[in-house]
C-alpha angles and dihedrals in degrees: 000000000000092000088069094054113112122191128188115186116198132181119271115284096027113140110204121214109224137165124233091250090062091071088199125180110222129191124178121196135168090268106036150358114234123200117189124192134173122226098350141050114225090194096053097110096040131085119229119172091192097051132101115201122201134167140190118351092358091056092048091047091051090050090051091052090051096049091045090053093245092123094047126103084231093057112219096012114153103206088090088068091062091046090051092048092050091050090048092052091050091049094046091054094048122102094227106058138131116236091206091056090049090052093049093049092048090055089045090062091050094049092044091053090053092052094045093047094047101040115007107041092092095046092099089202115179117237131212094261095043091051089051090051092048093056099039099041107023100036103030097029092224118183095200139024136193115221116200118206138038104229132100094285090053090053090048088054091049090053091050095049109031097082092048107040144005108281126213123189132203131174142138095249099082096184093052092045091053090048093051093043091054093044096049101025095238131150121257123226113198114249124231105051121081089202088071090056101040094073092066114089092192119052133166115195120201098170118108128180142131099276141057123278097162117035131186091270090058092052092044092055093040093050093051091055098053135047096186109043147133132191112194113197113200096159121120122226085031115244090193124103112190141117091215115121133197094282088056093049106269123111113191131199093259088057089053092049091049093051093048095051115127117236105154115107092221092057092046089053090053091051091049091052090050092052092051092048089049091063092057093046092053091052090048092049091050091054092049092051091048092050091050092048091050091051090052092049091048091050093049091047092052091047091051091048091050092048090050091050092050 
């Protein structure tokens, strides 16, 4: 089964054009856009300078590294697991899906859990949302924060902040905002007017898209209103347009990546052990899939023989 797995890895922000018959699984993160197919490659005849193409065991191995956080700039981070699960749930509920891809992804979660539990659980790697909380709550002693967005990263931020400070939430998707507000007991700030957002000295943005949500005028007005402030932008692609840096109250995704970098020898050794264990798990998974496929083929062959005899 794994030999039919096709993976195309594009840069962050890429929006693939696919037909319904492709039955592709797509996951977009702040670092990449992944397109998975089974049995065919829809990008075969096209040239993409920003694409990495893998198949079979190599594709599965690369996916395991991603979901374990070994391909992240914040090595070992676990927020990617939630992103992957959300993408899987969307794909599983879609009309156009591939059962073989679903089966592979389900096994991917199982194998990733084994690697994380055995080698990465003690890594103590900081994640995007926890770094945002550290700066806003621990360093600046904020008593409230405005979270912008309604996706998985926004909910991760809510979970990081809600026991420490009063959390406010604002996003375009009204239904999702209401759902999150009810689930986590947070305050809602109406979307659409910057004036509603400017009053907050501490803001964490999780929305990323190719456009500008917060322009230089916003930051100019926001900065004048607050002496002690911090705007943490976790969106990718960044929807923020400003020359402000951390000293001026704006923490960008590159700042987060730099802070979360691993330098300690012990952590690097753990990551190296995880990568080596990953190779064995991929080989084991391939053998299991092959055995299962052979059993199915034998069953179908016996059934055909019986039908022919009858």
